[in-house]
C-alpha positions as CSV (number, residue, x, y, z in Angstrom):
1,X,92.7,87.3,100.8
2,X,91.9,90.2,98.6
3,X,88.7,92.0,99.6
4,X,85.6,92.0,97.4
5,X,83.5,95.0,98.4
6,X,80.1,94.6,96.7
7,X,79.2,98.3,96.9
8,X,82.3,99.3,95.0
9,X,82.2,96.5,92.4
10,X,81.0,98.4,89.4
11,X,83.4,101.3,90.1
12,X,86.2,98.7,90.6
13,X,85.5,97.0,87.2
14,X,85.5,100.2,85.2
15,X,88.3,101.7,87.3
16,X,91.2,100.1,85.5
17,X,90.0,100.7,82.0
18,X,89.3,104.3,83.0
19,X,92.8,104.6,84.4
20,X,94.3,103.3,81.2
21,X,92.3,105.6,79.0
22,X,93.2,108.6,81.2
23,X,96.9,107.7,81.1
24,X,96.7,107.0,77.4
25,X,95.2,110.4,76.7
26,X,97.8,112.1,78.8
27,X,100.6,110.1,77.2
28,X,99.3,111.1,73.8
29,X,99.0,114.8,74.6
30,X,102.5,114.8,76.1
31,X,104.0,112.1,73.9
32,X,106.8,114.2,72.5
33,X,108.1,115.6,75.8
34,X,107.7,112.3,77.5
35,X,109.6,110.5,74.8
36,X,112.4,113.0,74.9
37,X,112.5,112.8,78.7
38,X,112.4,109.0,79.1
39,X,114.4,108.0,76.0
40,X,117.6,107.6,78.1
41,X,119.1,108.1,81.5
42,X,121.3,110.9,80.1
43,X,118.2,112.8,78.9
44,X,116.6,112.4,82.3
45,X,119.8,113.6,84.0
46,X,120.0,116.7,81.9
47,X,116.4,117.6,82.6
48,X,116.9,117.0,86.4
49,X,120.1,119.0,86.5
50,X,118.4,121.9,84.7
51,X,116.1,122.3,87.7
52,X,119.0,123.6,89.8
53,X,118.4,123.5,93.5
54,X,115.0,121.9,92.9
55,X,116.6,119.0,91.1
56,X,115.9,116.4,93.9
57,X,112.2,117.5,94.1
58,X,112.0,117.3,90.3
59,X,113.5,113.8,90.3
60,X,111.1,112.7,93.1
61,X,108.2,114.0,91.0
62,X,109.4,112.0,88.0
63,X,109.7,108.9,90.0
64,X,106.2,109.3,91.4
65,X,104.8,109.7,87.9
66,X,106.7,106.6,86.7
67,X,105.2,104.4,89.5
68,X,101.7,105.6,88.8
69,X,102.1,105.3,85.0
70,X,103.5,101.8,85.6
71,X,104.2,101.0,82.0
72,X,107.1,103.5,82.0
73,X,110.2,101.4,82.8
74,X,111.2,102.2,86.3
75,X,114.8,101.1,85.8
76,X,115.4,104.1,83.4
77,X,114.4,106.6,86.1
78,X,116.3,104.8,88.8
79,X,119.5,104.6,86.7
80,X,119.1,108.3,85.9
81,X,119.0,108.9,89.6
82,X,122.4,107.3,90.1
83,X,123.6,109.1,87.0
84,X,122.6,112.5,88.3
85,X,123.0,112.2,92.1
86,X,125.5,109.3,92.6
87,X,124.8,106.0,94.3
88,X,123.4,107.2,97.7
89,X,121.6,110.3,96.5
90,X,120.0,108.4,93.6
91,X,119.0,105.6,96.0
92,X,117.5,108.1,98.5
93,X,115.5,110.2,96.0
94,X,114.3,107.0,94.2
95,X,113.1,105.4,97.4
96,X,111.1,108.5,98.4
97,X,109.5,108.9,95.0
98,X,108.7,105.2,94.7
99,X,107.2,105.2,98.2
100,X,104.9,108.1,97.5
101,X,103.8,106.7,94.1
102,X,103.3,103.3,95.7
103,X,101.1,104.8,98.5
104,X,98.9,106.4,95.8
105,X,98.5,103.0,94.1
106,X,97.9,101.3,97.4
107,X,95.1,103.7,98.1
108,X,93.5,103.1,94.8
109,X,93.7,99.4,95.3
110,X,92.2,99.7,98.8
111,X,89.3,101.8,97.6
112,X,88.4,99.8,94.5
113,X,89.2,96.3,95.8
114,X,89.5,92.9,94.2
115,X,87.6,93.5,90.9
116,X,90.0,96.3,90.1
117,X,93.0,94.1,90.8
118,X,91.5,91.3,88.6
119,X,91.1,93.9,85.8
120,X,94.8,94.8,86.2
121,X,96.3,91.3,86.7
122,X,93.6,88.9,85.4
123,X,91.8,86.3,87.4
124,X,94.5,83.6,87.3
125,X,97.4,85.9,88.4
126,X,95.2,87.4,91.1
127,X,94.5,83.9,92.4
128,X,98.2,83.2,92.5
129,X,98.9,86.5,94.4
130,X,96.2,85.5,96.9
131,X,97.7,82.1,97.4
132,X,101.2,83.7,98.0
133,X,99.9,86.2,100.5
134,X,97.0,84.3,102.2
135,X,95.9,84.7,105.8
136,X,98.1,86.3,108.4
137,X,101.2,85.8,106.2
138,X,100.4,88.7,103.8
139,X,103.5,90.7,104.9
140,X,105.9,87.9,104.3
141,X,104.3,87.0,101.0
142,X,104.3,90.5,99.6
143,X,107.9,91.1,100.8
144,X,109.1,88.1,98.7
145,X,107.1,89.2,95.7
146,X,108.5,92.7,95.9
147,X,112.0,91.3,96.3
148,X,111.9,88.9,93.3
149,X,113.1,90.5,90.0
150,X,110.8,90.3,87.0
151,X,107.6,90.7,88.9
152,X,105.9,94.0,88.1
153,X,106.4,95.9,91.4
154,X,104.4,99.0,90.5
155,X,101.3,97.1,89.5
156,X,101.7,94.8,92.6
157,X,101.1,97.8,94.8
158,X,97.5,97.9,93.7
159,X,97.1,94.3,94.7
160,X,98.6,95.1,98.1
161,X,96.1,97.8,98.6
162,X,93.2,95.4,97.9
163,X,94.6,92.8,100.3
164,X,94.4,92.7,104.1
165,X,98.0,93.9,104.3
166,X,98.1,96.7,106.9
167,X,99.2,100.2,105.7
168,X,102.2,100.3,108.0
169,X,103.3,96.8,106.9
170,X,103.0,97.8,103.2
171,X,105.4,100.7,103.7
172,X,108.0,98.4,105.3
173,X,107.8,95.3,103.0
174,X,107.4,97.3,99.7
175,X,110.4,99.5,100.6
176,X,112.7,96.8,101.9
177,X,111.7,94.4,99.2
178,X,112.5,96.8,96.4
179,X,115.6,98.3,98.0
180,X,118.2,95.9,96.4
181,X,116.9,96.6,92.9
182,X,116.8,100.4,93.5
183,X,120.4,100.3,94.8
184,X,121.5,98.2,91.9
185,X,120.0,100.6,89.4
186,X,121.4,103.6,91.1
187,X,124.8,101.9,91.2
188,X,124.6,101.2,87.5
189,X,123.9,104.9,86.7
190,X,126.7,106.0,89.0
191,X,129.1,103.6,87.4
192,X,128.2,104.8,83.9
193,X,128.7,108.5,85.0
194,X,132.1,107.5,86.4
195,X,132.9,105.7,83.2
196,X,133.3,102.4,85.1
197,X,131.8,100.5,82.2
198,X,132.9,97.1,83.4
199,X,131.0,97.4,86.6
200,X,128.0,98.7,84.7
201,X,128.1,95.8,82.3
202,X,128.3,93.3,85.1
203,X,125.3,94.8,86.9
204,X,123.3,95.0,83.7
205,X,124.1,91.4,82.9
206,X,123.1,90.1,86.3
207,X,120.0,92.3,86.4
208,X,118.9,91.2,83.0
209,X,119.2,87.5,83.8
210,X,117.3,87.9,87.1
211,X,114.6,90.0,85.3
212,X,114.2,87.6,82.4
213,X,114.0,84.7,84.9
214,X,111.3,86.5,86.8
215,X,109.3,87.1,83.7
216,X,109.6,83.6,82.3
217,X,109.0,81.7,85.6
218,X,106.6,84.1,87.2
219,X,103.9,81.4,87.6
220,X,106.4,79.0,89.3
221,X,107.7,81.8,91.5
222,X,104.2,82.7,92.8
223,X,103.5,79.0,93.5
224,X,106.9,78.6,95.3
225,X,106.2,81.6,97.4
226,X,102.7,80.2,98.3
227,X,104.3,76.9,99.3
228,X,107.0,78.6,101.4
229,X,104.5,80.9,103.1
230,X,102.1,77.9,103.8
231,X,105.0,75.9,105.2
232,X,106.0,78.8,107.5
233,X,102.4,79.1,108.6
234,X,102.2,75.4,109.6
235,X,105.5,75.4,111.4
236,X,104.4,78.5,113.4
237,X,101.2,76.8,114.6
């Protein structure tokens, strides 16, 4: 279950609005460079390549920012990674950046607790996440949620922090659960750079279908994960 933490409740309740306001102000101040930077994978690739030998570090920094400012589409950055560094380089640098950003979000969720998560997700969706990750099955539940397309992964890292999921388990399940999507995005960027447009179109089509399905059926997915985890728990008793 997600932890409550009475002493932190007031801070937790105002934490998410304060975060949104802060991010909104920063986004407004830097709206022109941010728009130019994130408008396409090609623009990101050009910016990354202009950093020279520091290009991997620059890309990792961008990926960290994207995870924390979770309303920036992560796929754009991940595709740009494949576009700039190829399949394996793009995958590696994306994994590192996403992990660092996710650890920051996890820490915020752990400090501010359940009220903060409810402010992010809403009460009903928080309840469904709890049901899917209840008891000693949090690692399996979060792994499935991270692996299913269409579920907001960056925001989910806050919920993981507010849960009883151990820090070490979070690193494993969040990384492995997101890895297929990261590889797919990097492959897409690499295919476009190599002008293998047929492969890119196939990957985009599959990813779009899976993503749309996750968005449309997110409630049913949460309930199915909860039933699956509950069934595994009973069979293991």
